[in-house]
ZAKE-357523 format. One record per residue (C-alpha): residue number from 1; residue in three letters; x, y, z. Coordinates in nm, 4 decimals. Layout:
<recs>
(rec NUM, 'ALA', (X, Y, Z))
...
</recs>
This chain:
<recs>
(rec 1, 'MET', (-0.1638, -2.8370, 1.0947))
(rec 2, 'THR', (-0.0739, -2.4671, 1.1002))
(rec 3, 'PRO', (0.2972, -2.4052, 1.1722))
(rec 4, 'GLN', (0.3560, -2.2298, 1.5034))
(rec 5, 'SER', (0.5626, -1.9156, 1.5385))
(rec 6, 'SER', (0.8252, -1.8755, 1.8093))
(rec 7, 'HIS', (1.0328, -1.5925, 1.9583))
(rec 8, 'ILE', (1.3995, -1.5231, 2.0046))
(rec 9, 'SER', (1.5462, -1.2194, 2.1794))
(rec 10, 'THR', (1.8144, -0.9856, 2.0437))
(rec 11, 'ASP', (1.8687, -0.7520, 2.3397))
(rec 12, 'ALA', (1.5385, -0.5603, 2.3772))
(rec 13, 'LEU', (1.4267, -0.6448, 2.0242))
(rec 14, 'GLN', (1.2020, -0.9483, 1.9939))
(rec 15, 'ILE', (1.2267, -1.1586, 1.6778))
(rec 16, 'GLU', (0.9431, -1.3929, 1.5855))
(rec 17, 'THR', (1.0346, -1.6930, 1.3733))
(rec 18, 'ASN', (0.8101, -1.8660, 1.1205))
(rec 19, 'ALA', (0.5644, -1.5787, 1.1701))
(rec 20, 'PRO', (0.2416, -1.5280, 0.9717))
(rec 21, 'ILE', (0.2231, -1.2236, 0.7424))
(rec 22, 'SER', (-0.1181, -1.0594, 0.7433))
(rec 23, 'THR', (-0.2380, -0.9312, 0.4041))
(rec 24, 'TRP', (-0.5756, -0.8289, 0.2661))
(rec 25, 'PHE', (-0.5678, -1.1273, 0.0312))
(rec 26, 'ARG', (-0.5728, -1.3453, 0.3480))
(rec 27, 'ILE', (-0.3441, -1.5956, 0.1721))
(rec 28, 'GLY', (0.0297, -1.6476, 0.1317))
(rec 29, 'GLY', (0.3355, -1.7650, 0.3185))
(rec 30, 'ARG', (0.5124, -1.6779, 0.6413))
(rec 31, 'ALA', (0.8217, -1.4832, 0.7425))
(rec 32, 'ASP', (1.1327, -1.6716, 0.8523))
(rec 33, 'ARG', (1.1877, -1.3773, 1.0924))
(rec 34, 'LEU', (0.9606, -1.0892, 1.1914))
(rec 35, 'ALA', (1.0418, -0.7952, 1.4203))
(rec 36, 'ARG', (0.8214, -0.5252, 1.5717))
(rec 37, 'PRO', (1.0538, -0.2342, 1.6612))
(rec 38, 'GLU', (0.9048, 0.0357, 1.8847))
(rec 39, 'THR', (1.1772, 0.2991, 1.8440))
(rec 40, 'GLN', (1.4150, 0.4308, 1.5806))
(rec 41, 'ALA', (1.7014, 0.2695, 1.7721))
(rec 42, 'GLN', (1.5344, -0.0714, 1.7455))
(rec 43, 'LEU', (1.4641, -0.0101, 1.3765))
(rec 44, 'ALA', (1.8352, 0.0603, 1.3256))
(rec 45, 'GLN', (1.9066, -0.2655, 1.5063))
(rec 46, 'CYS', (1.6825, -0.4458, 1.2574))
(rec 47, 'LEU', (1.8881, -0.2997, 0.9737))
(rec 48, 'GLU', (2.2042, -0.4333, 1.1347))
(rec 49, 'LEU', (2.0461, -0.7794, 1.1256))
(rec 50, 'ASP', (1.9334, -0.7444, 0.7625))
(rec 51, 'PRO', (2.0015, -0.4283, 0.5570))
(rec 52, 'ASP', (1.7648, -0.5655, 0.2899))
(rec 53, 'LEU', (1.4760, -0.6141, 0.5315))
(rec 54, 'LYS', (1.1170, -0.5727, 0.4139))
(rec 55, 'VAL', (0.8702, -0.3411, 0.5858))
(rec 56, 'LEU', (0.5178, -0.4691, 0.6438))
(rec 57, 'GLY', (0.2475, -0.2049, 0.6573))
(rec 58, 'ASP', (-0.1230, -0.2874, 0.6620))
(rec 59, 'GLY', (-0.0751, -0.5570, 0.3961))
(rec 60, 'ALA', (-0.3360, -0.3900, 0.1778))
(rec 61, 'ASN', (-0.1418, -0.4004, -0.1497))
(rec 62, 'LEU', (0.0779, -0.6992, -0.0722))
(rec 63, 'LEU', (0.0897, -1.0565, -0.1984))
(rec 64, 'VAL', (0.3239, -1.3034, -0.0275))
(rec 65, 'HIS', (0.4245, -1.6171, -0.2161))
(rec 66, 'GLU', (0.3165, -1.9338, -0.0363))
(rec 67, 'ALA', (0.6829, -2.0347, 0.0105))
(rec 68, 'GLY', (0.7247, -1.7346, 0.2403))
(rec 69, 'VAL', (0.9954, -1.4713, 0.2855))
(rec 70, 'ASP', (1.3582, -1.5231, 0.3876))
(rec 71, 'HIS', (1.4417, -1.1545, 0.4530))
(rec 72, 'LEU', (1.3704, -1.0066, 0.7953))
(rec 73, 'VAL', (1.0178, -0.8597, 0.7910))
(rec 74, 'VAL', (0.9593, -0.5505, 1.0051))
(rec 75, 'SER', (0.6212, -0.4287, 1.1295))
(rec 76, 'MET', (0.6247, -0.0696, 1.2585))
(rec 77, 'GLN', (0.2720, -0.0700, 1.4008))
(rec 78, 'THR', (0.3922, -0.0494, 1.7601))
(rec 79, 'GLY', (0.5481, 0.1969, 2.0058))
(rec 80, 'GLY', (0.6329, 0.5470, 1.8926))
(rec 81, 'PHE', (0.5596, 0.4630, 1.5315))
(rec 82, 'LYS', (0.1850, 0.4803, 1.6141))
(rec 83, 'ASN', (0.1876, 0.8339, 1.7572))
(rec 84, 'ILE', (-0.0343, 1.1143, 1.6221))
(rec 85, 'GLU', (0.0028, 1.4813, 1.7163))
(rec 86, 'ILE', (-0.2451, 1.7435, 1.5901))
(rec 87, 'ASP', (-0.1946, 2.1193, 1.6194))
(rec 88, 'ASP', (-0.5438, 2.2606, 1.5661))
(rec 89, 'ALA', (-0.4182, 2.6194, 1.5385))
(rec 90, 'SER', (-0.1604, 2.5676, 1.2634))
(rec 91, 'GLY', (-0.3156, 2.2649, 1.0918))
(rec 92, 'LEU', (0.0134, 2.0750, 1.1212))
(rec 93, 'VAL', (-0.0289, 1.7040, 1.1861))
(rec 94, 'TYR', (0.2442, 1.4564, 1.2815))
(rec 95, 'ALA', (0.1857, 1.0849, 1.2246))
(rec 96, 'GLY', (0.4149, 0.7872, 1.2800))
(rec 97, 'ALA', (0.4734, 0.5380, 1.0005))
(rec 98, 'GLY', (0.2664, 0.2700, 1.1738))
(rec 99, 'VAL', (-0.0466, 0.4838, 1.2088))
(rec 100, 'ALA', (-0.3409, 0.3427, 1.0148))
(rec 101, 'LEU', (-0.4496, 0.5933, 0.7500))
(rec 102, 'PRO', (-0.8225, 0.5525, 0.8332))
(rec 103, 'ARG', (-0.7427, 0.6369, 1.1976))
(rec 104, 'LEU', (-0.5553, 0.9522, 1.0948))
(rec 105, 'ILE', (-0.8376, 1.0570, 0.8621))
(rec 106, 'SER', (-1.0952, 1.0102, 1.1365))
(rec 107, 'GLN', (-0.8965, 1.2124, 1.3908))
(rec 108, 'THR', (-0.8211, 1.4998, 1.1517))
(rec 109, 'VAL', (-1.1833, 1.5220, 1.0343))
(rec 110, 'ASN', (-1.3027, 1.5252, 1.3963))
(rec 111, 'ALA', (-1.0528, 1.8048, 1.4624))
(rec 112, 'GLY', (-1.2036, 2.0075, 1.1778))
(rec 113, 'LEU', (-0.8987, 1.9759, 0.9515))
(rec 114, 'SER', (-0.9495, 1.9280, 0.5794))
(rec 115, 'GLY', (-0.7250, 1.7498, 0.3303))
(rec 116, 'LEU', (-0.7162, 1.3786, 0.4015))
(rec 117, 'GLN', (-1.0872, 1.2932, 0.3853))
(rec 118, 'GLY', (-1.0580, 1.2203, 0.0101))
(rec 119, 'LEU', (-0.8319, 0.9263, 0.0955))
(rec 120, 'ALA', (-1.1139, 0.7446, 0.2751))
(rec 121, 'GLY', (-1.1207, 0.3730, 0.2076))
(rec 122, 'PHE', (-0.7460, 0.3265, 0.1656))
(rec 123, 'PRO', (-0.6458, 0.0584, 0.4223))
(rec 124, 'ALA', (-0.2804, 0.1636, 0.4476))
(rec 125, 'THR', (-0.0350, 0.2690, 0.7142))
(rec 126, 'ILE', (0.1174, 0.6157, 0.6827))
(rec 127, 'GLY', (0.4585, 0.4746, 0.5900))
(rec 128, 'GLY', (0.3236, 0.2642, 0.3043))
(rec 129, 'ALA', (0.0846, 0.5371, 0.1885))
(rec 130, 'CYS', (0.3719, 0.7873, 0.1656))
(rec 131, 'ILE', (0.6011, 0.5513, -0.0245))
(rec 132, 'MET', (0.3387, 0.4694, -0.2884))
(rec 133, 'ASN', (0.1844, 0.8195, -0.2780))
(rec 134, 'ALA', (-0.1527, 0.6607, -0.2163))
(rec 135, 'GLY', (-0.4439, 0.8300, -0.3817))
(rec 136, 'GLY', (-0.7262, 0.8109, -0.6291))
(rec 137, 'LYS', (-1.0161, 1.0084, -0.7690))
(rec 138, 'PHE', (-1.0101, 1.2586, -0.4825))
(rec 139, 'GLY', (-0.6371, 1.3307, -0.4546))
(rec 140, 'SER', (-0.3090, 1.1859, -0.3278))
(rec 141, 'ILE', (-0.1435, 1.1871, 0.0125))
(rec 142, 'GLY', (0.1660, 1.3641, -0.1205))
(rec 143, 'ASN', (-0.0436, 1.6762, -0.1854))
(rec 144, 'HIS', (-0.0604, 1.7385, 0.1894))
(rec 145, 'ILE', (0.2872, 1.6370, 0.3120))
(rec 146, 'VAL', (0.5350, 1.9042, 0.4205))
(rec 147, 'GLU', (0.8053, 1.6784, 0.5656))
(rec 148, 'ILE', (0.8995, 1.3127, 0.5955))
(rec 149, 'HIS', (1.1389, 1.1608, 0.8480))
(rec 150, 'ALA', (1.3046, 0.8461, 0.7161))
(rec 151, 'MET', (1.5958, 0.6119, 0.7885))
(rec 152, 'ASP', (1.8344, 0.4914, 0.5214))
(rec 153, 'ARG', (1.9606, 0.1341, 0.5038))
(rec 154, 'ALA', (2.2740, 0.2351, 0.6954))
(rec 155, 'GLY', (2.0613, 0.3447, 0.9938))
(rec 156, 'ARG', (2.0989, 0.7212, 0.9360))
(rec 157, 'MET', (1.7981, 0.9527, 0.9775))
(rec 158, 'HIS', (1.6946, 1.2066, 0.7113))
(rec 159, 'ASN', (1.4391, 1.4883, 0.7339))
(rec 160, 'LEU', (1.3051, 1.5517, 0.3852))
(rec 161, 'LYS', (1.1018, 1.8566, 0.2866))
(rec 162, 'ALA', (0.8201, 1.8050, 0.0366))
(rec 163, 'SER', (1.0266, 1.9868, -0.2282))
(rec 164, 'GLU', (1.2939, 1.7161, -0.1928))
(rec 165, 'ILE', (1.0496, 1.4305, -0.2549))
(rec 166, 'GLU', (0.9637, 1.3139, -0.6072))
(rec 167, 'PHE', (0.5891, 1.2733, -0.5611))
(rec 168, 'GLY', (0.4100, 1.1546, -0.8726))
(rec 169, 'TYR', (0.1475, 0.9017, -0.9730))
(rec 170, 'ARG', (0.1944, 0.6079, -0.7300))
(rec 171, 'HIS', (0.5521, 0.7231, -0.6840))
(rec 172, 'SER', (0.7577, 0.9059, -0.4233))
(rec 173, 'GLY', (1.1178, 0.8051, -0.4842))
(rec 174, 'LEU', (1.1308, 0.6959, -0.1179))
(rec 175, 'ASN', (1.1512, 0.3215, -0.1801))
(rec 176, 'HIS', (1.5172, 0.3058, -0.0745))
(rec 177, 'LEU', (1.4294, 0.4546, 0.2658))
(rec 178, 'LEU', (1.2321, 0.3391, 0.5709))
(rec 179, 'VAL', (0.9699, 0.6046, 0.6422))
(rec 180, 'CYS', (0.9435, 0.6675, 1.0170))
(rec 181, 'SER', (0.6919, 0.9543, 1.0268))
(rec 182, 'ALA', (0.5316, 1.2307, 0.8205))
(rec 183, 'VAL', (0.4142, 1.5861, 0.8828))
(rec 184, 'PHE', (0.1017, 1.7129, 0.7039))
(rec 185, 'GLN', (-0.0303, 2.0624, 0.6445))
(rec 186, 'LEU', (-0.4092, 2.0600, 0.6583))
(rec 187, 'GLN', (-0.6658, 2.3389, 0.6389))
(rec 188, 'LYS', (-0.9426, 2.4453, 0.8736))
(rec 189, 'GLY', (-1.2842, 2.3179, 0.7705))
(rec 190, 'ASP', (-1.6360, 2.2635, 0.8953))
(rec 191, 'ILE', (-1.6594, 1.9317, 1.0777))
(rec 192, 'ALA', (-2.0095, 1.8512, 0.9500))
(rec 193, 'GLU', (-1.9059, 1.9199, 0.5888))
(rec 194, 'LEU', (-1.5895, 1.7151, 0.6267))
(rec 195, 'LYS', (-1.7858, 1.4205, 0.7658))
(rec 196, 'SER', (-2.0256, 1.4472, 0.4715))
(rec 197, 'GLU', (-1.7346, 1.4445, 0.2244))
(rec 198, 'LEU', (-1.5867, 1.1454, 0.4052))
(rec 199, 'ALA', (-1.9167, 0.9580, 0.3789))
(rec 200, 'ASP', (-1.9444, 1.0440, 0.0077))
(rec 201, 'CYS', (-1.5952, 0.9075, -0.0584))
(rec 202, 'MET', (-1.6743, 0.5849, 0.1240))
(rec 203, 'ALA', (-2.0039, 0.5474, -0.0636))
(rec 204, 'TYR', (-1.8245, 0.5951, -0.3961))
(rec 205, 'LYS', (-1.5720, 0.3259, -0.3028))
(rec 206, 'ALA', (-1.8430, 0.0830, -0.1910))
(rec 207, 'ALA', (-2.0403, 0.1305, -0.5131))
(rec 208, 'SER', (-1.7470, 0.0955, -0.7529))
(rec 209, 'GLN', (-1.5102, -0.1518, -0.5838))
(rec 210, 'PRO', (-1.5476, -0.4999, -0.4283))
(rec 211, 'MET', (-1.4887, -0.3729, -0.0743))
(rec 212, 'ASN', (-1.6336, -0.6857, 0.0884))
(rec 213, 'GLU', (-1.4140, -0.9278, -0.1072))
(rec 214, 'LYS', (-1.0599, -1.0411, -0.0233))
(rec 215, 'SER', (-0.8285, -0.8416, -0.2511))
(rec 216, 'ALA', (-0.5297, -0.6081, -0.2412))
(rec 217, 'GLY', (-0.7016, -0.3143, -0.4047))
(rec 218, 'CYS', (-0.5888, -0.2216, -0.7543))
(rec 219, 'ALA', (-0.3754, -0.4942, -0.9092))
(rec 220, 'PHE', (-0.2172, -0.2691, -1.1741))
(rec 221, 'LYS', (-0.1188, 0.0956, -1.2053))
(rec 222, 'ASN', (-0.3145, 0.3077, -1.4510))
(rec 223, 'PRO', (-0.0998, 0.2993, -1.7680))
(rec 224, 'THR', (0.0140, 0.5969, -1.9746))
(rec 225, 'LEU', (-0.0431, 0.5296, -2.3450))
(rec 226, 'THR', (0.2702, 0.5420, -2.5599))
(rec 227, 'ASP', (0.0536, 0.5352, -2.8747))
(rec 228, 'SER', (-0.3044, 0.6351, -2.9434))
(rec 229, 'VAL', (-0.5513, 0.3488, -2.9045))
(rec 230, 'GLN', (-0.8883, 0.3844, -3.0724))
(rec 231, 'GLY', (-1.1688, 0.4007, -2.8186))
(rec 232, 'ILE', (-0.9198, 0.4121, -2.5295))
(rec 233, 'GLY', (-0.7197, 0.7351, -2.5502))
(rec 234, 'LYS', (-0.4458, 0.9370, -2.7157))
(rec 235, 'SER', (-0.0705, 0.8999, -2.6831))
(rec 236, 'GLY', (0.0367, 1.0449, -2.3475))
(rec 237, 'ASP', (-0.3038, 0.9916, -2.1816))
(rec 238, 'ARG', (-0.3166, 0.8084, -1.8498))
(rec 239, 'VAL', (-0.6107, 0.5697, -1.8701))
(rec 240, 'GLY', (-0.7848, 0.3563, -1.6111))
(rec 241, 'ALA', (-0.6357, 0.0090, -1.5820))
(rec 242, 'GLY', (-0.9788, -0.1246, -1.4880))
(rec 243, 'MET', (-1.1324, 0.0134, -1.8053))
(rec 244, 'ILE', (-0.8671, -0.1266, -2.0372))
(rec 245, 'ILE', (-0.8708, -0.4662, -1.8611))
(rec 246, 'ASP', (-1.2498, -0.4723, -1.9023))
(rec 247, 'ARG', (-1.2225, -0.3786, -2.2733))
(rec 248, 'ALA', (-0.9756, -0.6650, -2.3197))
(rec 249, 'GLY', (-1.2465, -0.9034, -2.1976))
(rec 250, 'CYS', (-1.0873, -0.9996, -1.8683))
(rec 251, 'LYS', (-1.3742, -0.9458, -1.6239))
(rec 252, 'GLY', (-1.4660, -1.2721, -1.4574))
(rec 253, 'MET', (-1.1453, -1.4521, -1.5632))
(rec 254, 'THR', (-1.0326, -1.7064, -1.3044))
(rec 255, 'PHE', (-0.7295, -1.9157, -1.2254))
(rec 256, 'GLY', (-0.7410, -2.1466, -0.9268))
(rec 257, 'GLY', (-0.8879, -1.9455, -0.6406))
(rec 258, 'ALA', (-0.8256, -1.6035, -0.8009))
(rec 259, 'THR', (-1.0839, -1.4056, -1.0018))
(rec 260, 'VAL', (-1.0899, -1.0756, -1.1907))
(rec 261, 'SER', (-1.3743, -0.8878, -1.0221))
(rec 262, 'ASN', (-1.6917, -0.8289, -1.2231))
(rec 263, 'LEU', (-1.7459, -0.5058, -1.0276))
(rec 264, 'HIS', (-1.4040, -0.3508, -1.0980))
(rec 265, 'ALA', (-1.1694, -0.5244, -1.3437))
(rec 266, 'ASN', (-0.8554, -0.3909, -1.1732))
(rec 267, 'PHE', (-0.9352, -0.5897, -0.8584))
(rec 268, 'ILE', (-0.8393, -0.9545, -0.8216))
(rec 269, 'THR', (-1.0303, -1.1333, -0.5479))
(rec 270, 'THR', (-0.9444, -1.4606, -0.3782))
(rec 271, 'THR', (-1.1232, -1.7531, -0.2177))
(rec 272, 'THR', (-1.0115, -1.9168, 0.1064))
(rec 273, 'ASP', (-0.8370, -2.1995, -0.0825))
(rec 274, 'ALA', (-0.6534, -1.9678, -0.3242))
(rec 275, 'LYS', (-0.2756, -1.9684, -0.3547))
(rec 276, 'ALA', (-0.0572, -1.6638, -0.4074))
(rec 277, 'SER', (0.0689, -1.8306, -0.7251))
(rec 278, 'ASP', (-0.2925, -1.8324, -0.8531))
(rec 279, 'VAL', (-0.2991, -1.4531, -0.8263))
(rec 280, 'VAL', (0.0394, -1.4166, -0.9966))
(rec 281, 'THR', (-0.0668, -1.6439, -1.2825))
(rec 282, 'LEU', (-0.3966, -1.4604, -1.3295))
(rec 283, 'MET', (-0.2203, -1.1220, -1.3293))
(rec 284, 'ASN', (0.0172, -1.2484, -1.5971))
(rec 285, 'GLN', (-0.2777, -1.3709, -1.8048))
(rec 286, 'VAL', (-0.4503, -1.0328, -1.7743))
(rec 287, 'ARG', (-0.1278, -0.8512, -1.8657))
(rec 288, 'THR', (-0.0906, -1.0706, -2.1765))
(rec 289, 'LYS', (-0.4515, -1.0163, -2.2903))
(rec 290, 'VAL', (-0.4218, -0.6375, -2.2547))
(rec 291, 'GLN', (-0.0875, -0.6383, -2.4383))
(rec 292, 'ASP', (-0.2307, -0.8492, -2.7208))
(rec 293, 'ALA', (-0.5481, -0.6420, -2.7501))
(rec 294, 'PHE', (-0.4092, -0.2900, -2.7233))
(rec 295, 'GLY', (-0.0283, -0.3053, -2.7144))
(rec 296, 'VAL', (-0.0358, -0.1639, -2.3608))
(rec 297, 'THR', (0.1936, -0.3007, -2.0900))
(rec 298, 'LEU', (0.0436, -0.3085, -1.7413))
(rec 299, 'GLU', (0.2700, -0.2491, -1.4403))
(rec 300, 'ASN', (0.1948, -0.4118, -1.1044))
(rec 301, 'GLU', (0.0560, -0.1959, -0.8274))
(rec 302, 'VAL', (0.0375, -0.4969, -0.5982))
(rec 303, 'VAL', (0.3740, -0.5656, -0.4340))
(rec 304, 'ILE', (0.4839, -0.9301, -0.4458))
(rec 305, 'TRP', (0.7183, -1.0827, -0.1869))
(rec 306, 'SER', (0.8911, -1.4084, -0.2740))
(rec 307, 'ARG', (1.2081, -1.6013, -0.2056))
(rec 308, 'ASP', (1.2697, -1.5801, -0.5801))
(rec 309, 'PRO', (1.4174, -1.2356, -0.6667))
(rec 310, 'GLU', (1.2701, -1.2582, -1.0170))
(rec 311, 'THR', (0.9189, -1.2901, -0.8748))
(rec 312, 'SER', (0.9485, -1.0250, -0.6029))
(rec 313, 'SER', (0.8626, -0.6618, -0.6715))
</recs>
């Protein structure tokens, strides 16, 4: 029998208890408490309840241990956090943290604004995409940000210019903050051409990644080689994690209900009876095989939530 969630009220803020956490793996545990703030004031109230709260975005790069999460989980996909404002004349675009990235891409392309179409196929919210500097073959989201509005764990707001943000490969330096919204600078473009580019990006994703499988996208970050590896790259090169996992002979590896995809080795897919611990074990096995084969240490791109601090990331 599936456990039922319930609600308690803290002033205007509703707290769900024993609440399911939706992820793209479609597996994992529940949240002891989950809140859906609609305003910055309610978000600050959440921080008063738990300064170490966890923010749930689209769940696209998240794995939740089957034992669940004891910290307050906050979903910002409601209220003012879902607002989008587009200034066609200047190309400035405002988006709340809870806005789905595909929705923002669609609206900016339809407005004839170029810049975000290369991020097609990333199932993230704006908040999560900014924090991880989501991107790939066709660019990163940080390339187009001019300002981010974020709250610190003490409930204070900060307006950060792009020059104050440490954007890098899958990095922003914003992890200690709760992103509330972002402002983008986009360029005028031809709508038909932008739609064609968007379609090309989606076709590339569909051909090279297991888009129809249950996964959290890339399991590992692309590593930078500390030493030259014959047939892989030179010291200082950033190489594809999928390629090096494939070369280590990991494609098709399974543990429980988790499998290393045969289409893209940096994707781990799950069956309906899989456990989160299956994915963690398989990732550890892949990491060990790559380390043994090439002396390269893989770093998780998938975020893991657990009651055990040593397991969480």
